[in-house]
C-alpha positions as CSV (number, residue, x, y, z in Angstrom):
1,X,-56.6,6.2,-6.1
2,X,-53.3,6.5,-4.3
3,X,-52.3,2.9,-5.0
4,X,-52.6,3.5,-8.8
5,X,-55.6,1.1,-9.3
6,X,-58.4,2.2,-11.4
7,X,-61.6,3.1,-9.6
8,X,-64.8,1.7,-11.0
9,X,-68.5,2.0,-10.5
10,X,-70.8,-0.8,-11.3
11,X,-74.4,0.1,-12.0
12,X,-77.0,-2.6,-12.3
13,X,-80.3,-2.1,-14.0
14,X,-82.6,-5.0,-14.5
15,X,-85.6,-6.9,-13.6
16,X,-85.7,-10.3,-12.0
17,X,-88.3,-11.5,-14.5
18,X,-86.4,-10.5,-17.7
19,X,-82.8,-11.0,-16.5
20,X,-81.6,-7.8,-18.2
21,X,-78.5,-6.3,-16.6
22,X,-76.1,-3.4,-17.6
23,X,-72.7,-2.8,-16.1
24,X,-70.7,0.5,-16.4
25,X,-67.2,1.1,-15.2
26,X,-65.8,4.6,-14.9
27,X,-62.1,5.5,-14.8
28,X,-60.7,7.9,-12.2
29,X,-59.9,11.4,-13.5
30,X,-56.2,12.0,-14.1
31,X,-54.6,14.1,-11.3
32,X,-54.3,17.8,-11.9
33,X,-50.6,18.6,-12.2
34,X,-49.3,21.0,-9.5
35,X,-48.1,24.5,-10.2
36,X,-44.5,24.4,-11.4
37,X,-42.9,27.9,-11.6
38,X,-39.6,28.3,-13.3
39,X,-37.3,31.3,-13.6
40,X,-35.3,32.3,-16.7
41,X,-33.7,35.2,-18.6
42,X,-31.8,37.0,-15.8
43,X,-31.0,40.5,-17.1
44,X,-28.9,43.2,-15.4
45,X,-29.2,46.7,-16.8
46,X,-26.7,48.4,-16.9
47,X,-24.1,45.8,-16.0
48,X,-21.6,48.4,-15.0
49,X,-22.3,51.4,-12.7
50,X,-20.6,53.9,-10.4
51,X,-21.3,53.9,-6.7
52,X,-24.6,55.6,-6.2
53,X,-26.1,54.7,-9.6
54,X,-29.1,52.4,-9.7
55,X,-29.3,49.3,-11.8
56,X,-32.2,47.0,-12.6
57,X,-32.2,43.2,-12.2
58,X,-35.0,41.4,-14.0
59,X,-36.0,37.8,-14.8
60,X,-39.0,35.9,-16.2
61,X,-41.2,33.6,-14.2
62,X,-43.4,31.0,-15.8
63,X,-46.0,28.6,-14.4
64,X,-45.5,25.4,-16.5
65,X,-47.8,23.4,-14.2
66,X,-51.5,22.8,-14.1
67,X,-52.6,24.9,-11.1
68,X,-52.4,28.5,-10.1
69,X,-49.4,29.0,-7.8
70,X,-47.2,31.6,-6.0
71,X,-43.5,31.7,-5.8
72,X,-41.1,33.8,-3.8
73,X,-38.3,35.0,-6.0
74,X,-35.1,35.6,-3.9
75,X,-32.4,37.7,-5.5
76,X,-29.0,37.9,-3.7
77,X,-26.1,40.1,-4.4
78,X,-22.8,38.8,-3.0
79,X,-19.2,40.0,-2.9
80,X,-16.2,37.9,-1.7
81,X,-18.5,35.1,-0.5
82,X,-20.7,37.4,1.7
83,X,-24.2,38.5,1.1
84,X,-24.4,42.2,0.4
85,X,-28.1,42.4,-0.3
86,X,-31.1,40.1,-0.4
87,X,-34.3,41.2,-2.2
88,X,-37.6,39.2,-2.3
89,X,-40.8,39.4,-4.4
90,X,-43.7,37.0,-4.5
91,X,-45.3,36.3,-7.8
92,X,-48.7,34.5,-8.4
93,X,-49.2,32.9,-11.8
94,X,-52.1,31.1,-13.5
95,X,-51.2,27.9,-15.4
96,X,-49.2,28.8,-18.5
97,X,-48.8,32.4,-17.4
98,X,-45.5,34.3,-17.5
99,X,-44.5,37.5,-15.6
100,X,-41.4,39.6,-15.4
101,X,-40.1,40.3,-11.9
102,X,-37.6,43.1,-11.3
103,X,-35.5,44.5,-8.6
104,X,-33.6,47.7,-8.3
105,X,-30.2,48.0,-6.5
106,X,-28.0,51.1,-5.9
107,X,-24.5,50.3,-4.6
108,X,-23.8,52.7,-1.8
109,X,-20.7,51.3,-0.2
110,X,-17.5,53.2,-1.2
111,X,-15.5,50.5,-2.8
112,X,-12.5,52.6,-3.7
113,X,-11.6,50.3,-6.6
114,X,-13.5,48.6,-9.4
115,X,-15.4,45.7,-7.8
116,X,-17.3,42.7,-9.2
117,X,-20.5,41.6,-7.4
118,X,-22.4,38.4,-8.1
119,X,-26.1,38.3,-8.6
120,X,-28.1,35.0,-8.2
121,X,-31.8,34.0,-8.3
122,X,-32.8,30.4,-8.2
123,X,-29.7,29.1,-9.9
124,X,-29.5,32.0,-12.4
125,X,-26.3,34.1,-12.0
126,X,-24.9,37.3,-13.4
127,X,-22.2,39.9,-12.6
128,X,-22.3,43.6,-11.8
129,X,-19.2,45.8,-12.1
130,X,-19.1,48.8,-9.7
131,X,-16.7,51.5,-10.3
132,X,-15.6,54.0,-7.6
133,X,-17.5,57.3,-7.5
134,X,-16.0,59.6,-10.2
135,X,-14.1,62.6,-8.8
136,X,-12.0,65.4,-10.1
137,X,-8.4,65.3,-9.0
138,X,-6.1,68.1,-10.0
139,X,-2.3,68.4,-10.4
140,X,-0.5,71.8,-10.6
141,X,2.8,71.9,-12.5
142,X,5.1,74.0,-14.7
143,X,5.4,77.2,-12.6
144,X,6.7,79.9,-14.9
145,X,7.7,83.4,-13.7
146,X,8.6,85.9,-16.5
147,X,10.8,87.8,-16.1
148,X,12.6,86.0,-13.3
149,X,14.0,89.3,-11.9
150,X,12.2,92.7,-11.8
151,X,12.5,96.1,-10.1
152,X,9.7,97.3,-7.8
153,X,6.8,98.4,-9.9
154,X,7.6,96.4,-12.9
155,X,5.0,93.8,-14.2
156,X,5.6,90.1,-13.7
157,X,3.7,87.2,-15.4
158,X,3.2,84.1,-13.3
159,X,1.6,81.0,-14.8
160,X,1.0,77.3,-13.9
161,X,-0.5,74.3,-15.7
162,X,-3.5,72.7,-14.0
163,X,-4.4,69.2,-15.1
164,X,-7.4,67.2,-14.1
165,X,-6.1,63.6,-13.7
166,X,-9.4,62.4,-12.1
167,X,-12.3,60.7,-13.8
168,X,-14.9,63.5,-13.6
169,X,-15.2,67.1,-14.6
170,X,-14.5,69.7,-11.9
171,X,-13.0,73.1,-11.2
172,X,-9.9,74.1,-9.3
173,X,-9.0,77.5,-7.8
174,X,-5.4,78.4,-8.2
175,X,-4.0,80.5,-5.3
176,X,-0.8,82.5,-5.7
177,X,1.1,83.7,-2.7
178,X,4.0,86.1,-3.0
179,X,6.1,86.4,0.1
């Protein structure tokens, strides 16, 4: 009963002539606890990526209640106080059941510099580090002409040093113009 009082049933069996009477009281059944779904174990793999590389965000859901229930897991990625991405998945769980829920995110915005994004899902938080897209960047230096003076028709050796100062492999074509 809603007011917390015990419910009872009285059953009378008897005969007027003998005066025999039995009484039986029954208690109300305890309420069935509702579904109570909790989230835990936020995991981000890998926790550092380059722009354009996918990462996986996973967490565990568990129904610690007494009824089957559904829960919408909302995962948000934020940067500088603004929401960059919101992802949602609904999970249905039997009492006592646990399930993993996962999301995939690929940062696509050119950030230009290393950037930290915050991940949150129902009070669980984590951090993602996004590095700028790797690129080759070349510097040409140390021009050497040997010999420095020649007559027409004599061989000349011209060399330069090419250095990749970027953060990715690449190739560079050296062009030599003689005027």
